[in-house]
Structure formats: structure tokens, C-alpha cells
C-alpha positions in Angstrom: 142.2 163.6 37.9 141.7 159.8 38.1 144.9 157.8 37.7 144.5 154.5 35.9 146.6 151.6 37.3 149.3 150.4 35.1 149.7 146.7 34.1 152.3 146.0 36.8 150.0 147.2 39.5 147.1 145.1 38.2 149.3 142.0 38.1 150.4 142.6 41.7 146.8 142.9 42.8 145.8 139.7 41.1 148.7 137.8 42.7 147.8 139.1 46.2 144.2 138.0 45.7 145.4 134.5 44.6 147.6 134.2 47.6 144.8 135.3 50.0 142.4 132.7 48.5 145.1 130.0 48.9 145.7 131.0 52.6 141.9 130.9 53.3 141.7 127.4 51.6 144.6 126.1 53.6 143.0 127.4 56.9 139.8 125.7 56.0 141.7 122.4 55.4 143.6 122.7 58.7 140.4 123.4 60.6 138.7 120.4 59.0 141.6 118.2 59.9 141.6 119.4 63.5 137.8 118.8 63.7 138.3 115.3 62.3 141.0 114.6 64.8 138.9 115.8 67.7 135.9 113.8 66.4 138.1 110.7 66.2 139.3 111.2 69.8 135.7 111.6 70.9 134.7 108.5 69.1 137.4 106.5 70.8 136.3 107.7 74.2 132.7 107.2 73.5 133.4 103.7 72.1 134.8 102.5 75.4 132.4 99.8 76.6 130.6 100.9 79.8 128.2 99.4 82.2 126.3 102.7 82.3 123.2 103.0 80.0 123.0 99.3 79.2 119.8 97.4 78.6 121.5 94.1 79.6 124.5 93.1 81.8 126.6 89.9 81.9 128.2 89.5 85.3 131.0 87.1 86.2 130.3 85.3 89.6 131.6 82.3 91.6 129.3 79.3 91.8 131.4 77.2 94.2 131.9 79.4 97.3 129.2 78.9 100.0 127.9 82.1 101.3 129.4 84.2 98.5 128.4 82.5 95.2 127.2 78.9 95.0 124.6 76.9 93.0 122.0 75.2 95.2 120.5 74.6 92.6 120.1 78.3 91.6 122.9 80.8 92.2 122.8 82.2 95.7 125.0 84.1 98.0 126.2 87.5 99.2 128.1 88.3 95.9 125.1 87.3 93.9 122.8 89.6 95.8 125.3 92.5 95.7 125.7 92.0 91.9 121.9 92.0 91.4 121.5 95.1 93.5 124.3 97.0 91.7 122.8 96.1 88.3 119.4 97.2 89.5 120.8 100.6 90.6 122.4 100.9 87.1 118.9 100.4 85.6 119.2 96.7 84.7 117.1 94.1 86.5 115.4 90.7 86.2 116.0 88.6 83.1 118.2 91.4 81.7 121.0 90.3 84.2 122.9 87.2 83.1 125.3 85.5 85.5 128.3 83.8 84.0 130.5 81.5 86.2 134.1 82.3 86.8 136.7 80.1 88.6 140.3 80.1 89.7 141.0 78.3 86.4 139.5 81.1 84.3 141.4 84.4 84.0 138.9 87.0 85.1 140.9 89.8 83.4 140.7 88.0 80.1 136.9 87.6 80.5 136.5 91.4 81.0 138.9 92.4 78.2 137.3 90.0 75.7 133.8 91.2 76.5 132.6 87.8 77.7 131.4 89.6 80.9 130.6 93.2 81.5 131.6 93.2 85.2 132.9 90.7 87.8 131.6 90.4 91.3 133.3 87.2 92.6 135.4 87.7 95.7 137.7 89.5 93.3 140.5 91.0 95.3 141.9 94.3 94.1 145.7 94.0 93.6 148.3 96.3 91.9 148.9 93.7 89.2 145.2 93.3 88.3 144.8 97.1 88.3 147.1 97.3 85.3 144.7 95.2 83.3 141.2 96.1 84.5 139.4 98.9 86.4 138.0 98.3 89.8 135.1 99.9 91.5 134.8 99.6 95.2 135.7 97.7 97.2 132.2 96.6 98.3 133.8 94.7 101.3 137.2 94.3 102.8 137.7 90.7 103.8 140.7 89.3 105.7 142.5 86.0 105.6 141.6 84.0 108.7 141.4 80.4 110.0 138.7 77.8 110.4 139.2 74.9 112.8 137.2 72.3 114.7 135.2 73.9 117.6 136.9 71.5 120.0 140.4 72.8 119.0 140.9 75.7 121.3 144.7 75.8 120.9 144.7 77.7 117.6 144.4 81.4 118.4 146.4 82.9 115.5 148.3 82.0 112.4 151.4 81.1 114.4 149.6 78.3 116.1 149.3 76.5 112.7 152.9 75.5 113.0 153.2 71.7 112.7 149.5 71.3 111.9 147.8 70.0 108.7 146.6 72.9 106.6 144.1 72.3 103.8 145.5 73.5 100.4 143.0 74.2 97.6 144.2 73.7 94.1 144.7 77.1 92.4 144.5 79.1 95.7 147.5 81.0 97.1 146.1 81.3 100.6 148.3 78.5 102.0 151.4 80.3 100.6 150.5 83.4 102.7 150.7 81.2 105.8 153.7 79.1 104.9 155.9 81.5 102.8 154.8 85.0 103.8 154.3 84.3 107.5 157.0 81.7 107.7 154.7 79.2 109.6 155.8 75.6 109.2 152.3 74.2 108.5 151.9 70.9 106.6 149.9 71.3 103.4 147.2 68.8 102.5 145.8 69.0 99.0 142.1 69.4 98.4 139.9 70.0 95.3 137.9 72.8 96.8 136.8 74.5 100.0 133.7 72.3 100.5 136.1 69.3 100.7 138.3 71.3 103.1 135.4 71.8 105.4 134.6 68.1 105.4 138.3 67.3 106.0 138.4 69.7 109.0 135.2 68.2 110.5 136.5 64.6 109.9 139.9 65.3 111.4 141.8 64.7 108.1 143.2 68.2 108.4 143.5 70.6 111.3 142.6 73.9 109.7 141.7 75.8 106.5 142.9 79.4 106.0 141.5 81.7 103.4 139.3 84.9 103.1 137.1 85.2 106.2 133.9 85.5 104.1 134.6 82.2 102.4 135.3 80.7 105.9 132.1 82.2 107.3 130.1 80.7 104.4 131.7 77.3 105.2 130.9 77.6 108.9 127.3 78.4 108.2 127.1 75.4 105.9 128.8 73.0 108.3 127.3 69.6 109.0 126.0 68.7 112.4 123.9 71.7 113.5 124.9 74.8 111.7 128.2 76.2 112.8 128.5 74.0 115.9 131.2 71.7 114.6 133.7 74.3 113.5 134.7 77.8 114.6 136.3 80.9 113.1 139.4 81.9 114.9 138.8 85.6 114.2 142.5 86.4 114.0 142.8 88.2 110.6 146.3 88.6 109.1 145.7 90.2 105.7 143.4 92.7 103.9 141.5 91.4 100.8 139.5 94.3 99.3 136.7 92.8 97.1 136.2 95.0 94.1 133.8 95.1 91.1 135.9 94.4 88.0 135.2 96.5 85.0 136.9 97.1 81.6 139.7 99.5 81.4 138.7 103.1 80.7 135.1 102.7 82.1 135.5 105.7 84.4 131.8 106.5 84.2 130.9 102.9 85.1 133.3 102.9 88.0 131.9 106.1 89.4 128.3 104.8 89.0 129.1 101.6 90.8 130.9 103.4 93.6 127.8 105.6 94.0 125.6 102.5 94.1 127.8 100.8 96.7 127.8 103.9 98.9 124.1 104.1 98.9 123.8 100.3 99.6 125.7 100.9 102.8 123.8 104.1 103.7 120.4 102.5 103.2 121.4 99.3 105.1 121.3 97.0 102.1 124.9 95.6 102.4 124.8 95.4 106.2 121.5 93.4 105.9 123.0 91.1 103.3 126.2 90.5 105.4 124.0 89.5 108.4 121.8 87.4 106.2 124.6 85.3 104.8 127.2 85.4 107.6 125.5 86.4 110.8 125.4 82.9 112.2 129.1 82.2 111.4 130.7 84.0 114.4 132.6 86.3 112.0 133.0 89.9 113.2 131.5 91.8 110.3 132.3 95.3 109.2 129.2 97.3 108.2 130.7 100.7 107.3 131.6 101.9 103.8 135.1 100.8 102.8 137.7 103.3 101.6 137.3 103.3 97.8 140.3 102.8 95.5 139.3 105.6 93.1 138.5 105.5 89.4 141.8 106.5 87.9 142.7 105.0 84.6 145.1 102.0 85.4 148.6 102.3 83.9 150.2 99.2 82.5 153.6 98.5 84.1 153.0 100.7 87.1 
């Protein structure tokens, strides 16, 4: 015999059905919210500007450092060639590469953050402070602070021998402070507007020495008046490490890894060793032609 459900039972069944539909609707809403959140995170990551997959690149470079980046009348130098080659290996070449000058008066981190440049290749030393603001690929070369003197001055063999001597001090540069403050050498600073003027001052006897990154000094030596590098000499007594990195925007891990891959191949196929010899081979500088130890592409942490 079939038992007909009473009214109370029918009411309970309807309530259970309503609650089940409500739970299913809530689950759908939660799933939609989670999907939206995941999509938002993906959008933020995907929206990080990268040098990978670009049709055009703007690269910040020096235009006042002989041998590295200088205008004569077109931009020339080791950094310029390295920047062009990195861009080419990222798939950007020719007129699609634009060079934008940077200088010691311009904050290179601000240029990257603001998007005025996509990368910086400008004797840009990797430092802990800078790594809190930008990401660095490389280094593509590790320079060292050294000393340039007149060739006839054989008494200067290391940084200690600068005591009591006139040392060229370039406005905006901290190189003289490493000699005087960090090394405690009582050199006599002599102000100059730039390294070209320092070179002339050394040659003319106005100052006794100029001390800065060895690639800058090598460029000056190769540019020296009076028969190539004959009038001046590099002491070849390095006393600091200056890893030159490729500056990128924060978060561009893909770009950093791609640039590191390009730099590695440029050493392996002989491109960077050839460029080093081309620009600095006649300077007397002892060049390093092996791949530097990379800094890694970890996301920089502010305040670390």
C-alpha cells in the first residue's frame, strides 16, 4: 500500500531543496570570486613591463665616456655595442633601438621606473641600494677602480702612492672619495668638469692622477693626445670591484633571464672579448674575457 506524504513532510522537502539551491548558488559565487582574484593577479604579473617580446627598445647610455659611450659625432663605444647586441638577441635591431643619454646628474633608477627607458647599459654598477629600486641582469663586465698617471711618472704603483699628490675630482663622481675616505689616502683633490678634462690635466701636469673605473681610464688612455696611449699609463693596481649591470624595471624576471642568456652567449661566441679588445686593447689594461658571476634575477626587496 502506497503511503501519501503528509503536509509536514512535503514542507520539509521543499525547505531542503531551497537550502540546497542556496548552497549551490553560494558555491558558484565563491568560485567566480576566486577566479576573478586569480585573473587579477595574472593581469598584474602580465602587466609588468618587460624587454622580452618588444618591437622597440629605448636604452639609456652614456655619451661622455670615451671607450664606453661617447658621441663622436655618433654614439660609439663598448657599452653602445653591448647594448645593440643584447637588443638584437632580444629580437630588436636597427632603427627600432633608440638610445637615450643618461648622466651622473640624471637618476637612472627614475628613468627606468618612469618608463623613459626600457633598460640601462651605461657603466651602471650593481649596488645593494640600487637593487632595491631596479632589477639588474649581468654583470656583463666587472670593472675595477684603478689609476691613470703620466707615463713618465713611475713612482705611482698603487693607491697608497697617491698620498700628497693632486688627484682629479670629477663633479658628481664618488671615485675620489674611495681613495681619500675609504682608503684613507691623503691625496689633494682638484676639481674637474669631466674625465676628458681630467685626461688633459694629467697630460699637462695640472694634476698627477685620475682614479675611477678601469674601463673609463682605458678609454681615456686610448684617446690620449700625442700618439695613442704614449703620454699616459694605467697603473693596473685595482682596488675595488665595479660590476656593470644591465638595469631593468623591477619585476622583469623574464627580461633579466633573457638578457643573462644573451650575455652568456656573447662571451661564449667571442662577441664581448672581441669588443673589449677593440675598444681597450691598446690601453694597457689587463682585460677579463670570461663570463662574470651573475647576480641572479631575484625580485629586489625594498629596504633589504
